[in-house]
N, C-alpha and C positions, 0 to 999 in steps of 0.2 A: 117446295118445303120452306116454311117461314124460318127466319133466324131464331125465333123463340123455340120452334120445334127442334131445330138442329141443336140448340143449346141444351134442351131437355134430354135429347137422345145421348149427347156427349156426357152429361152428368150421370145418366143411367149406366152408361158403359163404364165410366170410371168406378162407380160403386160396385159393379159386377166384378171388375178386375181386382178391386180392393178386397172383396169378399173371398175370391179364390186364393189370394196371397195369404189372408188371415187363416183360412182353413188349412192350407198346406203347412203353414208355420206351426199351427196347433197340432196337426196330425203327426208332424215330425218332432214335436216336443221342443221346439226352439223358442227361446224367450224373445220378447220385444227388444230387450237390451242387446242380445246377441245379434239379432237381425239389423239393428241400428249400426252396430259395429261392422258387420259384414258389408253393409251398403254405404258406409262412410257418411251417414247422416246422424244428426242428433236424435235422441229418443223422441223428443217432441215432434220433429219433422217426420220421423218414421211413422209415428202414430197418426199423423195427419194423412200420410199416404194410405195407410191401412184402413183408415176410417172413411176414405173417399173425399176428404175435405180438400185435398191438394192433388192436382193433375200429375201424372207420372212422367218422368223423363225416361228416355231410352236406357240411360245408364242404370237407373234404379231397377227397371224391369230386367235388364240383362243380369245384374248382380243377384236379384232374387231367384231368377231361373237357375243360375249357377249353384246357389246354395241349396235349392230344392232338387237339383239334378233333373230338370224338365226342360222341354223346348219352350222358347219364348212364346210361341203361338198358344201353348197350353195355358199360359197365364192370361194372354190377351183374348183368346177365343173360348177357352175351356175345353179344347180338343187338341190332340197331337197331330202333326202333319202325317199323312198316310201315303201320298203319291210318290212313286219311285220312277215311273217311266217318263212322264212329262206333265207339265201343268200349264194352263193358259190363263192369263189374267187380261181381261178386256180393259180397254181404255176407261180410266176413271174408277176402276173397281179394285185397285190395290188396297191392301190393309194399312190404314193410317196408324202411325205411331208417333209419339212425341220424343224426338231425339235432341232437339234444340229449339229453344223458345223462338217463335216467329217463323221458323222454317216448317214447311209441309213435307213430311216424309211418308211415302206409301210403299209398303213392301210388295214386290211384284211376283214373288214365288213363295208366299207364306205357307202354302199347302204341300210343298215339296219336301220330302224327308231327307235328312242327312246331306244338306247342301254344303258344297265347298265354296260357293259364291252366294252372297246375299245381294240381289239387285233391288235398287230403290229408284222410284221417280221422286225427284226433289224439286221443290220450288224455293229458291233463295230469294227472300224479300228484299226489294230495294229500299234503302233508308239512308238519308243524308247523314243521320247520326252515326250509322255504322261505318261511315268513311273516316271518321276521326276518333271514335271511341276506342278503348283498348281492344286489342285483338283477342278473339275468342277461339283459341286453337284447340284442336282435338288430336288425339293419337290413339291408335289401336294396332296391335301386332298384325302383320300380314301385308297385303298390298291392296291398292284401290285403283280403279279406272273411272274417270268422270268424262262424260260426253255432253257437250253443250247443245241443247235442243233449240233454245230460244234466248235471245238477249246476250249480254256481255258479262263475263265472270272474271273477277280478280282472284286468282288462285295463289295462295301463299303456301309454300312447302319448305319448311326449315327457314333458311335465310334467303330463299329465292322467291321472286314474284313473277307470275306469268299472267298476261291478259288474254283470255280466251273468248272467241266469238262463235257464232252459230256454226256447228259442224266440226269445231275443234275438239280435241280430246287430250287428256293428260293421264299418264300412268305413273304411279309413284309408290314408294315404300311408305305405307300408312303409319308406321311406327314413328315417323318424323312428324312433329307437330305441324298441323295444316289448318287452313281457314279458307272459307269461300265468302266472297262479298260481291253482290250484284252491282253493276255499274250502268251508266247510261240512262238513268232515270226510270228504269222499268225492272220488274222482277225477272229473274233468270231461272229457266228450267233446265235441269240436267238429268241424265241417267247416271247413277252412281253404282258401281259394281264393287262390293267389299268382299275381299277374298281372305279366307282364314289362313293362318300360317301353316306351311308345309302340308297343304291339302286337308287339314283337319276339318271336321264337321262343325258347323255353328260359328258364331262370331266371337272374336277375342274381346277382351275387356276394353271398354271405351273410356279413355281418360280425357279430361278437359284441362286446358291451360289458359289462363287469362294473363296477357302481358300488355304493357303499355305500347301503343302503336302511334308513331308520329307520321301521319299521312301528309304527303306532299300534294301540291296542286295537280301534278301529273297523275298521282294515284287516283285522285277524286275525278279527274276528267276521263280516266280510262282510255287514254290515247293509244292508238295502234301505230307503232313505229313513229314516234315524235320526230320532227325534223332535226331537233338538236342532237339526236343520238349519233349522228355522223361525227359530232365533235366532242360530246360529253358522255362519259360512262360513270354512273353513280352506283356505289355499293352500299348495301345496308347490312347490319348485323342480324343475328337471329331474332331480335326483338323489333325489327323493322326500322331501327334508327339509322340514319345516314352515317356511314363509317368512313367513306372515302369518295373523292371525286377525281376522276382521271380525264385528261383532255387528249384529244388526238386530232390530227389534221388542222391544228390551229394556225399553222403557217400559211394556209390558204384561205383563212376565214375572213369573210366580209359580210357584215350583218345584213346589208341591203340585198345582196344576191343569195346568200345562203340561208337566211331566215325569212325575210319578207317575201322574196320571190318563190322560195320553196313552199311557204304557206299558201301563196296565191295559186300555186300549181296543185297542191294537195287538197285544199278546201277553199276554193275561190270565193264562195258565197258566205263563208263564215264571217261573222262580225268581228272586225279588228278594232274599231273605235266608234264610240258614241259621243258626239259633240253637241253641247247645249250652249247657245249663246246667251247674252245678257237679257234677252227678251224671252228666254225659255223656249226658243225654237230649236228643235232637235234635228240633227243630221247624222245619219249612220253611214259608215264606210266599211266595206268588206276588204278582205285581203287583196282581192283583185283590184279594188279601187286604189288602195294604198300603193300597189305596184304601179298601176297606170299613171297616177298623178305624180308619184315621185320620179318616174322615168321622164314624164313630160317636163317636170321642173328641172331635172338634170339637163335636158336639151335646151331649155330656156336659159339656164345659167351659163351653159357653154357658149350660147349665142352672144352673151354679154361679156365674154372674154374670161370667165372664171374657169380656172384650169387646175390640174393636179398640183398640190403643194401650196396653193394660195390660202391665205388666212381669211375666213369669212365669219363675220359676227352676226348672230341671230338675236334680235330683240323682238320676240313675237308673243310675249305673254303666254296665254293658253290657247292661242288661235290654232285651229286644225292645220293651217298652212305651215306651222312649225315642223310637223312630221313630214310633210311633203319636202320641205327644204332640207332638213337634216339628213334624211335618207338619200335625197338627190346628191348632196355633197359627199356622202359616203360612196356613192357610185362614181363620182368624178375623181375623188381623191383629194378634194380641197379640205383643209382642216377647219373644223367647226368650232366656233367660240360662242357658246350660249351666254347671254348677258341679261341683266335685269332692266326693266323699263323705268326703274327709279334712278338710274345713273344721270349725273349732271355733266356739264361741259368738261370740267376738269377730270372727271372719272373716265369719260370717253377719250380725252387726250392721252391720259396715262396708258390706257389699254391699247389704243391705236398705235402708239409708239412702241410699247413693250412687245406686242405680238406682231407688229408690222402688218396690221389689218389692211387688206386691199379692197374689201367689199363688205357691205352691211345690208341685211334684209331686216326691215324694221316695221313695227306697227304704226298705224296712223293715229292710234289713240293717244290722247293727252298731248304733252308738249315735248315728248322724247325726240321726235324728228328735228325739232328746232335746236335742241341741245346737241344733236349730232352735227347739224349744219354749223353751229358756233365752233365746235371742236375741229371740224374739217379744215378750217382756215389755217390751223397750225399743224396739220397732219397731212403732208403731201402723199403719204403711202395710200390713203383712202381714195380710190378712183371711182368706185361704183356704189350707188345707193339705190336700193329697191324698196318700194313701199307696199305694204299689204293692207287691204281694206281702206284705201284712200288714195288721194292724188296730192302731189306737191311739186312745185317748180324745182327742177333739178334732180328729180327722182324718177326712176322707172316705175311703171304701174303693174305690179304683179298680177292683180286680178284681171286686168284688161288684156294683158299680153300673153298669158300662159296658154290659152286655148289654141294658139297658132302653131304649137310645136308638137312633134311626134311623141307618141306614148310608148315608143320602143327605145330601149337603151341597152344594147347587148354588152355582155362581159367580154373583155379582151385580155390579151396577154399582159397588157400594161395596167390592168385594173388593180388598184391597191388592195393589200390584204396583210394578214399576219402582223409582223412587227412594223409595218409602215405607220407613220403618224396619222392619227384620225381626229383627235379631239383635244381641245385646250380648255381647261378650267382656270379661272383665277381664284386664288385662295381668298379667305375672308379679310386678310390684312389686319388682323387684331394686334400683331406685334410689329407692324411696319407696313410698307406698301404691299398690296396684293402681289402674289407671285404666280408665275405661269406653272401649271401642272399639266404635263403632256401625257396623253394616253394613245396606245396603238390600237390597231383594228382587232386585237385580241381582248380589248377591254370589255365588250359585252359578254364574253365567256366568263 
């Protein structure tokens, strides 16, 4: 069947339903204005429904059926349900209704009389826009159970959010405002079982609520048990807005082991970093790669005498080796001091003295290594110099030497964490000399 034919059939069906509504209204002696009030639409919108100019929502059909004291199917099909024993609905043969724009709803027991449960097959469309636009919540008296058949579903019930995957189900009080959003880049299919309150026949009134939703990156990604949940618990209010952040297990937290390695274990082939050099050459690193190379770098640094408590300066611009180095130093327990490649001799002298820097890992780009050499003459604390992407007399060659070392660096009882010192920043120095700002291993949290 062509799209044009489908469109024509849909338009014909809308006109037929509109005509049934108009005839019932006239037979019962109800005015257009009264029906508009009963259905919570303006007179103009109601007339568009009744003339077939506008497609019907489930809410509109439901309210019309209530006013006319008829079954919903009598408006949709022109006949009342008659089956009492059982009814069979074959795959793809459910009765379509419009309950929410963009969603596909098919009634699975339209011909069964006096139902206490209304079963639907629902296709929840995936949309990037839906992840950040205001929440479209619905509520209706009674209870509901949803079973995920395909895809991933973000289910919001009241102030709670659950991520459901294929085979998962959720049972809830449907008088609580709720919303369904497909995640993972594809439509989500579910069975929805809507139960009338207290075993009554038919469906209860369907109400819609639109509230502003502030989606986080975690919401958009649809993550199942994110690695950070071991350390962070986020609370949201009934509108989906972040209302509280609570930390736990922070006294044992080390970013290298608890995040990088946990991600490498959970999704080793997931892209962690895309690096593009000055010649536009692209290099991709997975979480497995980041773990491997940072462990290798940690072993390399240890072989150079870098140990827990040492102060190590990194002057690596945007080189990808910066991430190997900083994570490696987190593993060892050496304090990291990131610094700009624009520093001059006097800047390095001040920082080497103030922070008691014992080692530096530096880019070969520009003249920065020469400035370091000039400063070292007056800074006896600086013992080790490592160069990245180049060679220079008196410097170790990071690129040439790294591959000789093991890619395994296990966590031990002595591994730093929690309140142990991890990172030193120098302030901007706008009101005097730059000052040391010390951060612990809890800083990434």
